[in-house]
C-alpha positions in Angstrom: -68.0 13.5 46.4 -69.9 11.8 43.5 -73.4 12.6 45.4 -72.6 16.1 45.6 -71.5 16.1 41.9 -74.9 14.9 41.0 -76.8 17.4 43.0 -74.5 20.6 41.8 -74.8 19.4 38.1 -78.5 18.7 38.2 -78.8 22.1 39.9 -76.7 24.0 37.3 -78.8 22.5 34.3 -82.0 23.2 35.9 -81.1 26.9 36.4 -79.5 27.2 32.7 -79.8 25.2 29.8 -75.9 25.3 29.2 -75.5 23.4 32.2 -75.6 20.3 29.8 -71.8 21.0 29.5 -71.2 19.9 32.6 -73.0 16.5 32.2 -71.1 16.0 29.1 -67.7 16.7 31.0 -68.8 14.4 33.8 -69.1 11.5 31.7 -66.1 12.4 29.3 -63.9 12.4 32.5 -65.1 8.7 33.3 -64.5 7.6 29.7 -60.8 9.2 29.9 -60.1 7.3 32.9 -61.5 3.8 31.1 -64.1 3.7 34.1 -66.9 2.6 31.5 -69.3 1.3 34.3 -69.0 4.7 36.1 -69.3 6.7 32.9 -72.6 4.5 31.8 -74.1 5.2 35.4 -73.3 9.1 35.0 -74.7 9.1 31.5 -77.9 7.6 33.0 -78.2 10.1 36.0 -77.7 12.9 33.3 -80.1 11.8 30.8 -82.8 11.8 33.7 -83.2 15.7 34.0 -82.3 16.2 30.5 -85.2 14.0 29.2 -87.6 15.2 32.0 -86.9 18.9 30.8 -87.2 18.3 27.3 -90.6 16.2 28.0 -92.0 19.4 29.8 -91.0 21.5 26.9 -92.9 18.9 24.6 -95.9 19.0 26.7 -96.1 22.7 26.9 -95.7 23.2 23.1 -99.0 20.9 22.7 -101.0 22.5 25.4 -104.1 24.4 24.7 -102.7 27.7 25.9 -99.7 27.4 24.0 -101.5 26.4 20.8 -104.1 29.1 21.3 -102.1 32.5 21.7 -103.6 35.5 23.4 -102.4 37.5 20.3 -101.5 36.5 16.8 -97.6 36.7 17.1 -97.3 35.5 20.6 -95.7 32.2 19.5 -93.6 33.7 16.6 -90.2 32.2 16.3 -88.5 35.7 16.8 -90.6 36.1 20.2 -87.6 34.4 22.2 -88.8 34.5 25.6 -92.1 32.9 24.4 -90.7 30.0 22.6 -88.2 27.5 23.1 -84.2 27.6 22.3 -84.6 25.0 19.4 -87.4 27.1 17.8 -85.5 30.4 18.1 -82.0 29.1 17.0 -83.3 27.6 14.0 -84.1 31.0 12.5 -81.7 32.2 9.6 -81.3 35.4 11.2 -83.0 36.4 14.4 -82.7 40.2 13.8 -83.8 40.7 10.3 -87.5 40.7 8.8 -88.6 37.4 7.2 -87.8 34.8 10.0 -87.2 31.9 7.5 -85.8 28.6 9.0 -82.1 28.4 8.3 -80.9 25.4 6.1 -78.0 23.0 7.3 -75.5 24.8 5.3 -76.6 28.1 6.8 -76.1 26.8 10.3 -72.8 25.4 9.5 -71.9 28.7 8.1 -73.0 30.4 11.1 -71.1 28.0 13.4 -67.9 28.6 11.6 -68.2 32.4 11.7 -68.5 32.2 15.3 -65.9 29.7 15.9 -63.4 31.5 13.8 -62.9 34.4 16.2 -63.3 32.2 19.3 -59.7 33.2 20.7 -60.7 36.8 20.8 -63.9 35.9 22.8 -61.9 33.8 25.3 -59.5 36.7 25.7 -62.7 39.0 26.4 -64.1 36.7 28.8 -60.7 36.6 31.2 -60.3 40.4 30.9 -62.5 43.0 29.1 -64.3 43.7 25.8 -62.3 44.6 22.7 -64.3 48.0 22.8 -62.2 48.6 26.2 -59.0 47.3 24.6 -59.6 49.8 21.7 -60.2 52.8 23.8 -57.1 52.0 26.0 -55.0 51.9 22.8 -56.6 55.1 21.7 -55.8 57.0 25.0 -52.1 55.5 24.8 -51.7 57.3 21.3 -52.9 60.7 23.0 -50.5 60.4 25.8 -47.5 59.1 23.8 -47.8 60.4 20.1 -45.0 58.3 19.1 -46.9 55.2 19.5 -49.3 56.5 16.7 -47.1 54.5 14.4 -48.2 51.2 15.6 -51.2 50.0 13.5 -54.8 50.4 15.0 -55.6 46.7 14.8 -52.9 46.2 17.6 -55.5 46.3 20.3 -56.5 42.7 19.5 -52.9 41.4 20.2 -53.6 41.2 24.2 -56.9 39.6 23.5 -55.5 36.9 21.0 -52.6 36.4 23.4 -54.9 35.7 26.5 -57.2 33.7 24.3 -54.5 31.5 23.1 -53.0 31.0 26.7 -56.6 29.6 27.7 -56.6 27.2 24.6 -53.0 26.3 25.4 -53.9 25.6 29.1 -56.5 23.3 27.6 -53.8 21.3 26.2 -51.8 21.6 29.4 -54.7 20.1 31.4 -55.3 17.4 28.9 -51.5 16.0 28.9 -51.8 16.1 32.6 -54.5 13.5 32.4 -57.4 16.3 33.5 -59.9 16.3 31.0 -63.1 17.7 33.0 -62.1 21.2 32.5 -61.0 21.4 29.0 -64.0 19.3 28.0 -66.2 21.8 29.7 -64.7 24.7 28.2 -64.8 23.1 24.7 -68.4 22.1 24.9 -69.6 25.3 26.2 -67.9 27.0 23.6 -69.3 24.8 21.0 -72.9 25.5 22.3 -72.2 29.3 21.9 -71.0 28.9 18.3 -74.5 27.4 17.3 -76.3 30.5 18.5 -77.0 33.7 16.5 -76.1 36.0 19.0 -72.3 36.7 19.2 -72.5 40.0 21.1 -74.0 37.9 24.0 -71.0 35.4 24.3 -69.1 37.2 26.9 -72.3 37.2 29.1 -72.7 33.4 28.4 -69.3 32.8 29.2 -69.3 34.4 32.5 -70.2 31.2 34.5 -67.3 29.4 32.6 -64.7 32.2 33.3 -63.3 30.6 36.7 -62.4 27.5 34.5 -61.1 29.8 31.7 -58.6 31.5 34.1 -57.6 28.0 35.7 -56.7 27.1 32.2 -55.1 30.2 31.4 -52.8 30.1 34.5 -52.0 26.3 33.7 -50.6 27.4 30.5 -48.6 30.5 32.0 -47.1 28.4 34.4 -46.4 25.5 32.1 -44.4 28.2 29.8 -42.8 29.6 33.1 -41.5 26.2 34.0 -40.3 25.2 30.5 -38.3 28.4 30.5 -36.4 27.5 33.5 -35.2 24.4 32.0 -33.2 26.4 29.7 -29.4 26.5 30.3 -29.4 30.4 29.7 -29.4 32.1 33.0 -30.9 34.9 31.2 -33.8 32.9 30.0 -34.4 31.2 33.4 -34.2 34.6 35.1 -36.9 36.1 32.8 -39.1 33.2 33.4 -41.3 35.0 36.0 -41.9 37.8 33.5 -44.5 35.9 31.6 -46.5 35.4 34.5 -46.3 39.0 35.7 -47.1 40.3 32.2 -50.4 38.1 31.8 -51.2 39.2 35.6 -50.3 43.1 34.5 -53.0 42.7 31.6 -55.7 41.2 33.4 -55.5 43.2 36.5 -55.2 46.4 34.7 -58.5 45.7 32.6 -60.3 44.8 35.7 -59.1 47.6 37.8 -59.8 50.1 35.0 -63.3 48.7 34.6 -64.0 48.7 38.3 -63.1 52.4 38.6 -65.0 53.4 35.5 -68.1 51.7 36.7 -68.4 53.1 40.0 -66.9 56.6 39.2 -68.9 57.2 36.0 -71.7 54.7 35.6 -73.1 54.2 39.3 -76.1 56.5 38.6 -79.0 57.7 40.8 -82.6 56.3 40.1 -86.1 57.6 41.4 -88.4 55.1 41.2 -92.2 54.8 42.4 -94.1 51.9 44.1 -97.5 50.8 43.0 -98.9 53.1 45.6 -97.1 56.1 44.2 -94.4 56.3 46.8 -90.7 57.7 45.8 -88.1 55.4 46.3 -84.2 56.5 45.4 -81.6 53.9 44.7 -78.4 53.5 42.4 -78.1 51.3 39.4 -75.1 50.6 37.2 -75.5 52.3 33.5 -78.9 54.0 34.4 -78.4 56.1 31.1 -80.5 59.1 30.2 -82.7 56.7 27.9 -83.4 54.4 30.7 -84.5 57.5 32.7 -86.9 58.4 29.9 -88.4 55.1 29.7 -88.8 54.9 33.6 -90.8 58.3 33.5 -92.7 57.4 30.5 -93.8 54.1 32.4 -94.5 56.4 35.5 -96.9 58.7 33.1 -98.4 55.5 31.7 -99.3 54.2 35.2 -101.2 57.1 36.1 -103.3 57.5 33.0 -103.5 53.7 31.9 -106.8 51.4 32.8 -106.0 48.2 34.9 -107.0 46.2 31.9 -105.0 47.9 29.2 -102.1 46.3 27.4 -98.8 47.9 27.0 -96.6 47.2 23.8 -93.0 47.9 24.5 -89.5 46.5 23.9 -89.1 45.6 27.4 -92.4 44.0 28.2 -91.0 42.5 31.8 -89.8 45.6 33.1 -93.1 47.4 32.0 -95.1 45.0 33.7 -92.7 45.1 37.0 -93.1 48.9 36.8 -96.6 49.3 36.2 -98.6 46.2 37.0 -100.2 46.4 33.5 -100.0 43.3 31.0 -97.4 44.0 28.5 -96.4 42.4 25.1 -93.4 43.3 22.6 -94.4 44.9 19.5 -94.4 42.5 16.4 -91.1 42.6 14.3 -92.8 41.8 11.2 -93.9 44.2 8.4 -98.0 43.7 8.4 
């Protein structure tokens, strides 16, 4: 099992930088059990891929091809897919012009602002987005007008409830002597809070979702067991209601989202291969703007010369679609 854990943890890290949280949790597990020799061995094993990867990044950033860009802004800090995470994360604001480096107080402020809403984010990760819940509450008001008296912000309640249960489950795990899952969740959250992209948190938490659900249901079962210890028969009888309420919230969100995706957002796509052959298939959320972009790229492919370079906000897609070299436009006023 230890060998398999090494293989899986290293693979996760090589596939995704945030996999470093697995290494930290792995070492913390040994420390919590006071297995210090084992912790030292795990730390050594974890350090090898981390050091190798960062050595590779160091080598790339000092190579002639990196230091001699093909166009003036190719290595600009805002061009996130052409620079390292460290370079991009140190920007004061990844979306505004100027692109100055953030100071230590600014980084601390960013971290705190992200961390302050973590219960909502965890609630979204185990159910659906806050936009979904807001929409569901608006539909409720239309169907049942007397519910309009309930404040608009009440759609936050299920998210805070679910997020709070995830946090409570982490405490339950620790009290049971199980530290791997809570430490993994904690470090993943701390890594997220250091980034300037809060709108991406739900996507970043997708690999952590099974652990979040495990933590959530540990808390729910713990609450259920606690209620069963009451002397009151009514309280003991109502204990399963807690579990059913949480299940209903999650499954309602998931089933409604799945229905909406397949019923309203599974769109037909017409594409062309490099030799001009038409191909038809379906994609989720292929909206009119996506269709317009593809028609524009098809038009461009027929008229552009092989050595032309396309400037577009989606250079990777433009290259795959047309075979032409593609870059993002500069994000600076020059």
